N, C-alpha and C positions, 0 to 999 in steps of 0.2 A: 729185570724188566717188571715194572709194576702194571697191573691191568685194574683199571677202574671198573667198577660195575654199576655203571649210571642207568642201565635199564632196570635192574632190581631196585635201585633207590627210587626211580620214577614210579614203579609200580606200588611200592610202599607209601609213597606220597599219595598217590590216587586213592588207595584204599582208605588212608586216613580221611581225606577230604570227603570221601562217600560216607563214612561211617559219621563224621561230624555233621553233615547236612542231614542224614537220617535221624540223629538224635534231635537235632534243630526242629526239624518238621514234626516229629513226634511231640515234642514239648509244646509246640503251638498248637496242637490239636486237643490239648486238654480243655475241659470245660470251664474256663476261667472268665471272669468278667473284668472289664477296664475298671479303673479306680474311679471314673466319673460315673460309671453304671453302679457301682457299689454305693456311692453316695446317694444316687437316685433311688436305691432299693431301701435305704434307711429310712427315706421319707415315707410318711403314712399316706400319701395321697394315692387314690385310686384311678389316677389320669392313665389311660392306656399308652400315650406317648411316653410317659415316664417310666414304664416297666422295663427291667433290664433285658438286653437283647442277649441270645447266646452267641459264644465266641466260639471259634475253632472248627472243627470238622462238622459238629453238629449243625452250626448256622449254614455252612456250605451246603449240606445235604437236605437242609429244610426239615429237620426232624422235630424242630419245636412247634410245629403247626404252620398254617397258612400265614403268609405276609399280608398285613391289611394295606389295602390300596384304596385311595380317594379317587372317585370317579367324577367328572364334570362334564355337563352336557356341552357340546361344540356349538358355537354360535359364529355367525358371520357379521363383520363389520369393516368399515374402512379405516384404516390407519395412514395417517400423513406420512409421506416420505420425505425425510429431512436428512441433510447432511451438514456436519460441522466441519469446516477446513479453514485452514489458514493460506493466504495467498494474495496476489496483486491482480487486480482487474485492469483491464485497458479496453478502450472503447475502440472499435474499427472506424468510427466516424469522428476522429480527433480533429481539431483545426488549430493551427498555429496563427495566432494574431500578431501582425506586425504593424505598429502605428506609423503613420505618415510624419507624425511631429512628436517630439519629446516633450514631457512635462510631467507635473505633479498631479496624481489622480486625487480628485475632489471627492467622487463618489462612484460605487459600482452597483447599479440598480438590479443587475442579474446574480442569481446565486450559481455557485458552481454545480454543474451537472444539469442545469435547467436548460430546457430546449428553447432555441431562439429562431426567429425567422430574419429574413432580410429586412432591414430598416429598423430592427430593435437597437434601442440605445444600450450600448454594453458599458461605456465609461463616461465619465464627465471629467475633463481636465480643468485645473485652476487656470482662469481666464486672464489673471492680473498680469503676468509675464507677456502675454500675447497683446494685452491693451497698451502696455508701457512701449512694447516695440512697435505697435502701429502708430501711436502717438509721436515717437522718434522719427519715424519714417514720414509721417505727414509733415512734421516741423522741417525736415530736410528738404522735401518737396517744395515747401512754401518758400524756403530760402532759395532754393535752384531757380524757381519762377521768378523771383525777385531779381537775381542776378542777371537772368536772360532778359528781363524787361529793362534792366539798367543798361546792358550791353547793346541792345536795339536802340536805346534813347542816345547812347553815345555815337553810334553810327549815323543816326539821323542828324545829330548836331555837327559831326565832323564832316559830313559829305559837302555842304556848301562851304565850308572852311577850307577843305582840301582843293576845291575848284578854284579859289581865290589865292591859293598858296599861302594861307595864312598859317597852317600846321604842315608838318612834314608828312610825305607820303607813307613813311614807316609807322607813324602814330596812327594814321588812318587804317592801314593794313592790319595793324595789332588789334584794333578796336573791331573790325570786321571779323577777324579770326575768333575772338573772345565771344562774339555774338553768335557765330555759328557753332561754337563748342557748346554755348549755353542752351542753344535750342536742339 
């Protein structure tokens, strides 16, 4: 029967990790400068912002002297409050327009979103199709009036002839029916 010694193996692994992290942290505490800071140290400029900063434990403990801080006097001022957003706007006062007649739009004198009041001209339709329909209706009316006049004249002519029995009663009744339908 074989017994595995996993607790001893775990302890050994834990000790190895602990030693590795200790060596890594000691290595990081050395007083080394970063490559950018080494290049800045090579420059002969005396600019205080270009001086190399200490690294490692000395920087954390502040042993290289006080840190320079820029101080600004506070002021009061108003700042505009703006927000940039993407979205869709909809008005609570929307109106759906339904025309009484259909036609071709000739002009739209109002702009989209413009406020209008009752009586404001919104659209102008092309009047030519309506003029054509009006002319056709007036011509038909004139023809119907002429037929009604002719039917009335027929009844006036046939009335004395039917009394003398020169025309049949059926012809006279037909002329009267036509005159009544025309009026």
